[in-house]
C-alpha positions as CSV (number, residue, x, y, z in Angstrom):
1,I,-27.1,-84.9,15.3
2,Q,-23.9,-84.5,13.4
3,P,-20.8,-86.5,14.0
4,S,-18.0,-83.7,13.5
5,L,-19.6,-81.3,15.7
6,V,-20.0,-84.2,18.4
7,L,-16.6,-84.5,18.3
8,E,-15.7,-81.0,18.7
9,Y,-17.6,-81.4,22.0
10,K,-16.1,-84.3,22.9
11,R,-12.9,-82.1,22.5
12,L,-13.9,-79.5,24.7
13,N,-15.7,-81.9,27.1
14,P,-13.4,-85.1,27.3
15,N,-15.7,-86.7,30.0
16,I,-18.9,-86.7,27.8
17,N,-19.7,-89.6,26.1
18,F,-22.2,-90.1,23.5
19,S,-24.0,-93.2,22.0
20,I,-25.9,-92.0,19.1
21,K,-28.7,-94.3,17.3
22,K,-31.4,-93.7,14.4
23,S,-35.2,-94.8,15.7
24,E,-38.2,-95.1,14.4
25,L,-40.2,-92.1,15.7
26,D,-43.4,-92.6,13.7
27,T,-46.2,-92.2,16.0
28,L,-48.7,-93.8,14.1
29,N,-46.8,-97.2,14.7
30,G,-46.4,-96.9,18.6
31,K,-42.6,-97.2,18.7
32,D,-39.6,-96.2,20.3
33,L,-40.4,-92.6,21.9
34,V,-43.9,-93.4,22.5
35,T,-43.0,-96.6,24.4
36,A,-40.2,-94.8,26.3
37,C,-42.8,-92.2,27.4
38,A,-44.8,-94.7,28.8
39,T,-42.5,-96.6,30.9
40,A,-41.0,-92.8,32.2
41,N,-39.9,-94.1,35.5
42,S,-37.6,-96.7,34.0
43,Q,-35.0,-94.0,33.1
44,N,-34.3,-96.5,30.0
45,G,-35.0,-93.8,27.3
46,P,-32.4,-91.5,25.6
47,D,-30.7,-88.6,27.0
48,I,-31.8,-86.3,23.9
49,T,-34.2,-87.0,21.1
50,A,-34.2,-85.5,17.8
51,I,-38.1,-84.9,16.3
52,E,-39.0,-84.0,12.9
53,I,-40.8,-80.8,13.0
54,S,-44.0,-83.1,11.0
55,Y,-44.4,-85.1,14.2
56,S,-44.3,-81.3,16.3
57,G,-48.4,-81.7,16.5
58,Y,-48.5,-84.9,18.4
59,W,-45.7,-84.2,20.7
60,R,-46.9,-80.9,21.8
61,S,-50.1,-83.0,23.5
62,Y,-47.7,-85.1,25.7
63,P,-45.7,-82.3,27.6
64,Q,-45.1,-85.0,30.6
65,C,-42.9,-86.8,28.0
66,F,-40.3,-84.4,28.1
67,V,-38.4,-82.0,30.7
68,N,-39.8,-79.0,30.9
69,L,-36.5,-76.5,29.4
70,K,-37.5,-73.3,30.9
71,T,-36.5,-75.1,34.2
72,M,-33.2,-75.6,32.8
73,T,-30.2,-73.3,32.9
74,S,-26.8,-73.9,31.3
75,S,-23.6,-74.6,32.8
76,T,-22.1,-72.2,30.2
77,G,-23.9,-68.6,29.4
78,N,-27.3,-69.1,31.9
79,K,-29.2,-70.4,28.7
80,T,-32.8,-71.4,29.4
81,G,-35.6,-72.4,27.2
82,V,-37.1,-68.6,28.4
83,N,-34.2,-66.6,27.4
84,M,-33.1,-68.3,24.0
85,K,-36.7,-68.0,22.9
86,S,-36.0,-64.1,21.1
87,D,-32.8,-66.1,19.5
88,Y,-34.9,-68.2,17.1
89,L,-37.6,-67.6,14.5
90,G,-40.9,-67.4,16.0
91,W,-42.3,-69.9,13.8
92,R,-39.8,-72.7,14.8
93,W,-39.7,-71.9,18.4
94,A,-43.6,-72.4,18.1
95,N,-43.0,-76.0,17.1
96,G,-41.3,-76.8,20.1
97,V,-43.8,-75.5,23.0
98,A,-46.8,-77.7,24.2
99,Y,-50.1,-76.9,24.5
100,N,-49.6,-76.1,28.1
101,G,-47.1,-73.6,27.6
102,N,-44.1,-75.8,28.2
103,V,-40.9,-75.5,26.3
104,I,-40.1,-79.0,24.9
105,G,-38.1,-78.7,22.0
106,I,-35.1,-76.3,20.7
107,P,-35.4,-75.6,16.8
108,T,-32.1,-77.3,15.1
109,D,-32.6,-75.8,11.9
110,V,-34.8,-74.8,8.9
111,G,-36.0,-76.8,5.9
112,G,-36.4,-73.9,3.9
113,L,-38.0,-75.0,0.4
114,Q,-37.0,-73.4,-2.9
115,V,-36.2,-75.0,-6.4
116,A,-33.2,-77.0,-7.5
117,Y,-33.0,-77.0,-11.5
118,R,-30.4,-78.3,-14.5
119,T,-29.1,-75.4,-16.0
120,D,-28.1,-77.9,-19.2
121,L,-31.5,-79.2,-19.2
122,F,-33.0,-75.9,-19.1
123,K,-30.9,-74.3,-22.0
124,K,-31.8,-77.7,-23.8
125,A,-35.0,-76.8,-23.5
126,G,-34.8,-73.4,-24.4
127,L,-35.5,-72.1,-21.0
128,P,-33.8,-69.1,-19.3
129,T,-31.0,-70.5,-16.8
130,N,-30.3,-67.6,-14.7
131,R,-31.3,-67.8,-11.7
132,D,-33.0,-64.6,-11.5
133,A,-35.1,-64.9,-14.9
134,V,-35.7,-68.5,-13.7
135,S,-37.8,-67.3,-10.5
136,K,-39.6,-64.8,-12.5
137,L,-40.8,-68.1,-14.9
138,W,-43.1,-69.0,-11.8
139,P,-44.5,-66.4,-9.5
140,T,-47.4,-68.8,-8.8
141,W,-47.7,-72.4,-8.9
142,N,-49.6,-72.5,-12.1
143,A,-47.1,-71.0,-14.0
144,F,-44.6,-73.7,-12.2
145,I,-47.0,-75.8,-14.3
146,A,-46.9,-74.0,-17.5
147,T,-43.0,-74.2,-17.6
148,G,-42.9,-77.4,-17.1
149,Q,-45.6,-78.1,-19.9
150,K,-43.0,-75.6,-21.8
151,Y,-40.2,-78.1,-21.2
152,M,-41.7,-81.1,-22.2
153,S,-42.8,-79.8,-25.6
154,K,-39.3,-79.1,-26.4
155,M,-38.4,-82.8,-25.1
156,S,-37.1,-85.0,-27.9
157,A,-38.8,-88.1,-28.8
158,A,-35.9,-90.4,-27.5
159,D,-36.2,-88.7,-24.0
160,K,-40.0,-89.0,-23.7
161,K,-40.0,-92.8,-24.3
162,A,-36.8,-92.4,-21.7
163,K,-39.8,-91.3,-19.3
164,K,-37.7,-88.3,-18.6
165,G,-39.6,-84.8,-17.4
166,F,-39.6,-81.7,-16.3
167,I,-39.8,-82.4,-12.4
168,D,-39.5,-85.3,-10.4
169,T,-42.1,-85.8,-8.5
170,A,-45.6,-83.6,-8.9
171,G,-46.7,-84.9,-5.6
172,S,-44.0,-82.6,-3.6
173,I,-46.5,-79.7,-4.5
174,Y,-48.8,-80.4,-2.2
175,A,-46.9,-80.0,0.8
176,A,-45.1,-77.2,-0.5
177,M,-48.2,-75.1,-1.1
178,L,-49.8,-76.2,2.3
179,N,-46.8,-74.7,4.2
180,Q,-47.0,-71.5,2.4
181,S,-51.0,-70.9,4.0
182,K,-52.0,-69.3,7.1
183,E,-53.4,-72.8,8.4
184,K,-53.7,-76.6,7.3
185,Y,-55.8,-79.0,8.8
186,Y,-56.0,-77.5,12.4
187,R,-57.3,-74.0,13.5
188,N,-55.7,-72.9,16.6
189,N,-58.2,-72.5,19.6
190,N,-55.7,-72.1,22.5
191,T,-56.3,-75.6,23.2
192,A,-54.2,-79.1,23.0
193,D,-56.8,-80.3,20.2
194,G,-57.8,-77.7,17.9
195,I,-60.5,-77.4,15.6
196,L,-60.4,-79.6,12.7
197,V,-60.6,-77.7,9.5
198,Y,-59.4,-80.2,6.6
199,R,-63.1,-80.3,5.1
200,T,-63.8,-76.3,5.1
201,N,-59.9,-75.0,4.5
202,P,-59.8,-73.7,0.9
203,A,-55.8,-74.0,1.2
204,V,-56.3,-77.7,1.6
205,K,-58.7,-78.2,-1.7
206,N,-56.7,-76.0,-3.7
207,A,-53.2,-77.6,-2.6
208,F,-54.6,-80.8,-4.0
209,N,-56.3,-79.6,-6.8
210,V,-53.2,-77.5,-8.4
211,T,-51.0,-81.3,-7.3
212,V,-53.6,-83.3,-9.3
213,K,-53.4,-80.6,-12.5
214,A,-49.6,-80.8,-12.0
215,I,-50.0,-84.8,-12.0
216,E,-52.6,-84.6,-15.3
217,S,-50.2,-82.3,-17.0
218,G,-47.8,-84.9,-17.4
219,I,-44.9,-82.5,-16.2
220,D,-43.5,-85.1,-13.7
221,T,-41.1,-88.4,-13.9
222,R,-43.5,-89.9,-10.9
223,T,-39.8,-90.8,-9.2
224,T,-39.8,-91.6,-5.3
225,Q,-37.7,-89.5,-3.5
226,F,-34.4,-91.0,-1.8
227,S,-35.2,-94.1,-4.2
228,S,-32.5,-95.6,-5.6
229,D,-34.2,-95.0,-9.0
230,W,-34.3,-91.1,-7.9
231,N,-30.3,-91.1,-7.1
232,V,-29.9,-92.0,-10.6
233,G,-32.0,-89.6,-11.9
234,M,-30.4,-87.0,-10.8
235,T,-27.3,-88.1,-12.3
236,K,-28.5,-89.1,-15.9
237,G,-30.5,-86.1,-16.0
238,K,-34.2,-87.8,-15.6
239,F,-35.7,-84.8,-14.4
240,A,-34.9,-80.9,-14.6
241,A,-35.9,-79.6,-11.3
242,I,-36.6,-80.8,-7.4
243,L,-38.6,-79.0,-4.9
244,A,-35.4,-78.8,-2.4
245,P,-35.0,-77.8,1.1
246,A,-31.6,-76.6,1.9
247,W,-31.1,-80.1,3.7
248,M,-31.5,-81.8,0.4
249,L,-28.7,-80.3,-1.8
250,D,-26.2,-82.0,0.5
251,Y,-28.1,-85.1,-0.4
252,I,-27.7,-84.1,-4.0
253,K,-24.1,-83.7,-3.7
254,Q,-23.8,-86.9,-2.2
255,Q,-26.0,-89.0,-4.8
256,A,-25.0,-87.2,-8.1
257,P,-21.2,-85.7,-7.4
258,S,-20.7,-85.3,-11.2
259,T,-23.2,-82.9,-12.2
260,K,-21.3,-80.6,-10.0
261,G,-21.8,-76.9,-11.5
262,K,-25.0,-78.0,-13.7
263,W,-27.6,-77.2,-10.5
264,D,-28.5,-73.5,-9.7
265,V,-31.3,-72.5,-6.9
266,A,-34.0,-70.6,-7.8
267,S,-36.8,-68.9,-5.5
268,I,-40.0,-71.0,-4.9
269,P,-43.4,-69.9,-6.5
270,G,-45.8,-68.3,-4.1
271,G,-43.1,-67.1,-1.9
272,G,-41.3,-68.4,1.3
273,G,-41.1,-72.7,1.7
274,N,-40.2,-75.1,4.3
275,Q,-39.8,-78.7,4.2
276,G,-38.4,-80.6,7.2
277,G,-36.6,-79.3,10.0
278,T,-36.5,-80.9,13.8
279,Q,-36.0,-80.1,17.2
280,L,-33.9,-81.3,20.2
281,S,-36.0,-82.1,23.4
282,I,-34.6,-83.9,26.6
283,P,-37.2,-86.8,27.3
284,T,-38.2,-87.6,31.1
285,S,-37.7,-90.7,30.4
286,G,-33.8,-90.7,30.3
287,K,-31.6,-90.6,33.2
288,V,-32.2,-87.9,35.7
289,A,-28.7,-87.5,36.4
290,N,-27.9,-87.0,32.6
291,R,-30.4,-83.9,32.1
292,Q,-27.7,-81.2,33.0
293,A,-25.4,-82.8,30.3
294,A,-27.8,-82.9,27.8
295,W,-28.9,-79.3,28.3
296,D,-25.2,-78.1,28.2
297,F,-24.7,-80.2,25.2
298,I,-28.2,-78.9,23.3
299,S,-27.4,-74.9,24.1
300,W,-23.8,-75.4,22.6
301,Y,-24.8,-77.2,19.6
302,L,-28.2,-75.2,18.9
303,A,-25.9,-71.6,19.3
304,P,-25.1,-69.5,16.0
305,E,-22.0,-70.5,15.7
306,Q,-22.4,-74.1,15.4
307,Q,-25.9,-73.6,13.2
308,L,-23.5,-71.9,10.6
309,K,-20.9,-74.7,10.9
310,M,-23.9,-77.5,10.3
311,F,-25.3,-75.4,7.1
312,K,-21.9,-75.0,6.1
313,T,-21.0,-78.6,6.4
314,Y,-24.5,-80.5,5.8
315,G,-26.8,-77.9,4.6
316,L,-28.9,-77.5,7.3
317,F,-30.2,-74.1,7.4
318,P,-30.2,-72.6,10.8
319,S,-33.0,-71.4,13.2
320,T,-30.9,-68.9,14.5
321,T,-32.6,-65.3,13.5
322,E,-29.1,-63.6,14.3
323,L,-27.6,-65.5,11.1
324,Y,-30.2,-64.1,9.3
325,T,-28.2,-60.8,8.8
326,D,-24.9,-62.1,9.2
327,P,-22.5,-61.9,5.6
328,A,-21.2,-65.1,6.9
329,L,-24.6,-66.6,6.0
330,L,-25.8,-64.2,3.8
331,N,-22.7,-64.3,1.5
332,Y,-22.0,-68.1,1.0
333,K,-22.1,-69.3,-2.1
334,D,-22.4,-73.3,-3.1
335,P,-19.9,-73.8,-5.8
336,F,-21.7,-77.5,-7.1
337,F,-24.9,-75.1,-7.5
338,N,-23.6,-72.8,-9.7
339,N,-22.1,-70.4,-6.8
340,A,-26.0,-69.5,-6.1
341,P,-25.8,-67.4,-2.9
342,V,-27.8,-70.1,-1.1
343,G,-27.4,-68.6,2.1
344,K,-29.5,-65.2,1.1
345,I,-31.9,-67.3,-0.9
346,Y,-33.2,-69.8,1.7
347,A,-33.0,-67.2,4.4
348,A,-35.2,-64.7,2.1
349,G,-37.8,-67.7,1.8
350,A,-37.8,-68.5,5.9
351,K,-38.7,-65.2,7.0
352,K,-41.8,-65.2,5.0
353,L,-43.4,-68.1,6.7
354,K,-45.8,-67.3,10.1
355,P,-46.4,-70.3,12.2
356,I,-49.0,-73.0,11.5
357,F,-51.1,-74.5,14.2
358,E,-50.1,-78.4,13.6
359,G,-52.7,-81.0,15.4
360,K,-52.4,-84.1,17.1
361,K,-53.2,-86.0,13.9
362,Q,-51.6,-84.6,11.6
363,R,-49.3,-86.9,10.6
364,A,-52.1,-89.6,9.8
365,I,-54.2,-86.5,7.6
366,D,-51.0,-86.1,5.6
367,Q,-50.8,-89.5,4.8
368,A,-54.5,-90.0,3.5
369,F,-54.4,-87.0,1.2
370,G,-50.8,-88.5,0.2
371,N,-52.2,-91.4,-0.7
372,A,-55.0,-90.0,-2.5
373,L,-52.5,-88.2,-4.7
374,A,-50.9,-91.2,-5.4
375,R,-54.4,-93.2,-6.3
376,V,-54.8,-90.3,-9.0
377,A,-51.3,-90.8,-10.2
378,A,-51.7,-94.1,-10.7
379,K,-54.9,-93.4,-12.3
380,K,-56.8,-95.6,-10.1
381,Q,-59.2,-92.9,-9.4
382,T,-60.9,-89.4,-10.4
383,R,-59.6,-86.9,-8.3
384,T,-63.1,-86.8,-6.9
385,K,-62.9,-89.9,-5.8
386,A,-60.2,-89.7,-4.3
387,W,-60.5,-87.0,-2.8
388,A,-63.7,-88.1,-1.1
389,Q,-62.0,-91.4,0.2
390,A,-59.6,-89.3,1.9
391,L,-62.2,-87.8,3.5
392,K,-63.5,-90.7,4.6
393,E,-60.4,-92.5,5.9
394,I,-59.3,-88.7,7.7
395,Q,-63.0,-89.1,9.9
396,T,-62.1,-92.5,10.5
397,A,-58.6,-91.5,11.6
398,V,-59.3,-88.8,13.8
399,G,-63.1,-89.0,15.0
400,G,-63.9,-85.6,13.2
């Protein structure tokens, strides 16, 4: 929930009061919303909650924890969880539909995913700096790794000693590749459980192997994203490229303001990409008397006009399809990123994606494979042993 838009809504509706807090919604540790759902009759839960897309597979199994938005009608515009469906990207809308058909969340944004890169560092390495030419360097992920190796070959001894590299963390390639596939860990069989296919889906093994290849090629700096080292690294040029969802562009601006004009944005290997995004829901554990006000706010806040403001102010890329043909979005250029047409670039990527069925234990599986890749990066295990251990951990966690 973005503060400036909340203030705007309060000016329009002075009788509405907001109390906003951040909380831990990780379903693996049983806090917050999980607890609130278990005590739904208390009406002590939040009136609105934001759920990150990676947790959608879990919550779609618990429609009883949320108000079915098909039953709600906004006080202005008669918006419902039925007639709003056509306003949003199909694959994003699907994240907020429970397995029983209830609409339990409306998508706020699309993470999108492209490559933010430092033009000054690319030039120093003898690589092209024009965003179209850069995009052509890596039609595939293997070509992306090869570009990284070329970059590393041009690096000075001093930079190598300082542990600088091409990309911040090679581990980010895994999720990027997997989100480009038709399915990940589950296959949709029109039930809440789905069919586990993490062992047999070639996209999972391929994403794992290519990511290991990137790690072993030595192109990354092994800098943990959102750490203090990562923030400093952006400013000091420790790495030249980041797999950046749209919302991360604002983070780069905030953490490395002195690098304005040194960045640009190129297309991600393999076509479209996505990382992140949320949905707004109305928990049944909230006060019944506040549900209409909650729905009125959600339907206003997630309308195209407000989504465009969120993108231009905070970098949150719209989930409403009408903006994807709107010149106000497509012609938007960001001066921090060398006037890159970020609206056009991220819109093109988002439109290429298709719905992926995300099952109930999605996060547990993600974590197991992520830990396996970390062990390979730390040279604690070979890829074969890391993969085998991940499969054992997943079987224990999901029972399949």
